[in-house]
C-alpha angles and dihedrals in degrees: 000000000000117000125176138174108247122235135182142211096207093130140026118243114272091234092066109110110223121221119250114263108281095013120126098200131059139162115249113212122183114166108305093344122099131175137160109244133185104230138190129190114245121170091332096311135104113238121198117225122223126236098060123132117271114283122245120236129194111248095018136082126202107259102178139339137192117203093173094231096140130080099253140032112279109247092194087071107022140049128182124243106219125194146050131245105130095269093239092299102073091253117175104213130102110216113225138182092225120128089234086069103036130015147136111253129172093338095315136103107232120201110186131187114204137190101242134116123253129172090339097313120116097222139042124211143154135256119184121187139173092221107146092003107064129002133165141207107200122344142101129290124196124186122177107204146158113216131223124255123221139095110267094030118125114181121180143183106196147141135233129187117268086229106048091189097049090115132020123340104307140302126032096012095081095044143249128223115201110199090181141357130174128179115204096224088064098046116196099018113113123194134211119192153159126210124200138153087269098038120039141124095246088071097029096247101104116139118226150105138241128215130197109233110168094184096046088118097041103045139038117251130184112239112196139181126192116199127189134152088266104045149351114228129191128207140179118204090343098309117115111237103172142004128196112196123207104253089200092225098122142277094306088072100025116028088154099113099092131072119283132192131218126250131192119188152138117226123196119224117321135147093309105017094046096042090120097030130257124290100217091188090066094061139139096064119197131197111195120201120195097186147340120214125181125191128198116230111236094200133243 
């Protein structure tokens, strides 16, 4: 059973500096982070527009970024996972390297799950990962994305360790960091979670939070994760939604001291995503990614 601590985005942080009336530019300040943002007033809120240069953060330096401005997926960063098998969750998709499932289109990365049979599986989809291309040990990851809509869909932005046997005997001993998960039967609720030997959903002890985002499938949002030796912190559009502190009790609770790699995918059905079946009429499902930006942690 999945249980989460609810969070909301009903208000902007008090530390945000609002633009003067009629001004188009403002400095966004949240804690120690500061970035120039082009802003517009909308129903009393300031809305950040996409397409601006990467923000700068104290204690971090930009390591790599993918703005998806080319014609094809950058193989220096991404590799396709190919195959079926359920992936430990009884998922029903077969991941392919076909452009129908993953492509760059008009400045966006498109991941698309389709109702078509492949190698005995009833759906095809895409799973891109930086395994063997780009890994990180401490840093900040930002992904600006719009999520698919449809019962049975299970999009995720997440991370796994380069060495899956670094601790214990397998998942979840070496850890998992979920920057974002969304299941279509609970439209508009986004989840942020860690899994370890001590804290994972198999034994009902996972640590995480959920956030109601009614427009998650209609608008782009920036999902971010900040990872240091002391904590992992999640935010959406600059607002912190969850923090997991290092309890300093050993690898069973904190295996997050080894390099991890980034994964983007859409699963079809599965133990969680398919809990209420699959609405085949809602396919194809698309997750659109505007950009990915990864920062290296400079240390304390």
